C-alpha positions in Angstrom: 42.9 -10.9 -56.4 46.3 -10.4 -58.8 48.5 -8.0 -57.2 46.7 -8.4 -53.7 49.7 -9.8 -52.2 52.7 -7.4 -53.8 50.0 -4.2 -52.4 49.9 -5.5 -48.8 53.7 -6.6 -48.6 54.6 -2.7 -50.3 52.5 -1.6 -47.3 54.0 -3.7 -44.5 58.1 -2.7 -46.0 56.7 0.9 -46.0 55.8 0.5 -42.4 58.7 -1.1 -41.5 60.6 1.4 -42.7 60.0 4.1 -40.5 61.0 2.0 -37.2 63.7 2.2 -35.6 65.4 -1.3 -35.5 68.4 -2.7 -33.5 70.0 -5.4 -31.8 70.3 -5.9 -27.6 72.1 -8.5 -26.4 70.6 -10.2 -23.0 73.1 -10.0 -20.5 73.4 -11.6 -16.5 72.4 -8.5 -14.9 75.9 -7.8 -13.8 77.3 -5.3 -16.5 80.5 -6.1 -14.8 80.0 -10.0 -15.7 80.7 -12.7 -13.0 84.4 -12.4 -13.6 85.1 -8.9 -13.8 86.7 -7.1 -10.8 83.8 -5.5 -9.1 81.3 -8.3 -10.3 79.5 -10.4 -8.3 81.6 -13.7 -9.0 78.2 -15.6 -9.5 77.7 -17.7 -12.6 74.6 -17.8 -14.3 73.5 -21.2 -13.1 74.9 -24.0 -10.4 75.6 -27.4 -11.3 72.3 -28.7 -9.3 70.6 -26.1 -11.9 72.9 -27.5 -14.9 71.7 -31.2 -13.9 68.3 -30.2 -13.2 68.4 -28.9 -16.5 69.8 -32.2 -18.0 66.9 -34.1 -16.4 63.9 -32.3 -17.5 65.7 -32.7 -21.1 65.7 -36.4 -20.3 62.8 -37.4 -18.8 60.2 -34.4 -20.3 61.7 -33.0 -23.6 63.0 -36.0 -25.2 60.0 -38.7 -24.9 57.5 -35.9 -25.3 59.0 -35.1 -29.1 59.7 -39.2 -29.3 56.1 -39.2 -28.9 54.8 -35.8 -30.7 56.8 -37.7 -33.8 54.9 -40.7 -33.8 52.2 -39.3 -33.7 52.5 -37.2 -36.2 53.8 -40.6 -38.1 50.9 -41.9 -37.9 48.4 -39.0 -39.2 51.0 -38.4 -42.4 50.9 -42.1 -43.1 47.6 -42.2 -42.8 47.0 -39.2 -44.6 49.6 -40.4 -47.9 47.0 -43.6 -47.9 44.1 -41.5 -48.2 45.5 -39.7 -51.1 46.7 -42.2 -52.9 46.8 -41.7 -57.1 46.4 -38.0 -56.3 49.7 -35.8 -56.8 49.2 -34.8 -52.8 50.1 -38.1 -51.9 53.6 -37.8 -52.9 54.4 -34.4 -51.8 53.1 -35.2 -48.0 55.7 -38.3 -48.4 58.2 -35.8 -49.1 57.1 -33.5 -46.3 57.2 -36.5 -44.2 60.3 -37.8 -45.0 62.1 -34.0 -43.9 60.2 -34.0 -41.0 61.7 -37.2 -39.3 65.3 -35.7 -41.1 64.3 -32.8 -38.6 63.3 -34.7 -35.5 66.4 -36.7 -35.8 68.5 -33.7 -35.8 66.5 -32.3 -32.7 66.8 -35.4 -30.6 70.5 -35.4 -32.2 70.9 -31.4 -30.4 69.0 -32.3 -27.3 71.4 -35.4 -26.8 74.2 -33.1 -27.0 72.5 -30.4 -25.0 72.5 -32.9 -22.2 75.8 -34.2 -22.4 77.0 -30.7 -22.4 75.4 -29.8 -19.3 76.0 -32.8 -17.0 79.8 -32.7 -18.8 80.1 -28.3 -18.0 78.6 -29.1 -14.2 82.0 -31.9 -13.5 84.1 -29.1 -14.9 83.3 -26.4 -12.8 83.2 -28.8 -10.1 86.7 -30.2 -10.7 88.4 -26.8 -12.2 87.2 -25.2 -8.7 89.3 -28.2 -7.2 92.1 -27.9 -9.2 92.3 -24.1 -8.9 91.7 -24.5 -4.4 94.5 -27.3 -4.3 97.0 -24.9 -6.8 96.2 -22.3 -3.8 96.6 -24.2 -0.8 100.1 -24.0 0.5 101.7 -27.8 0.6 103.1 -27.6 4.0 104.9 -26.0 6.0 108.6 -25.3 5.3 111.3 -24.4 7.9 111.6 -20.9 6.9 108.3 -20.1 7.5 108.8 -17.5 11.1 112.1 -16.1 9.8 
């Protein structure tokens, strides 16, 4: 039906114009923030939680993404062969190539996030130890008690 899309799109736009639109940032539940004076003093996650998230990426997300990709590749390759000689086959091949590039990018991102989670966890611990060492008195001075 010619013009059907335009009529439907116009109706959606008209309804959307009457709605209030805004942006809301998610917070930690503590308006002051963890490091602000009067804040809770706690971070959003512990080193153990960061390591658990990294382990989930390594043991679940990465392997399941790889399995899903292989399954999709097999199905797409079969479809390309089935449509051989039709204009559909090159289109499916192009979609498969784009899919493979996106999967490579996703797997790289998952690997980066996993490394960042593990690195951040250790960084916070090392930082806490260093700050503690700076605040700890070096030793007793002969001037103590004067």
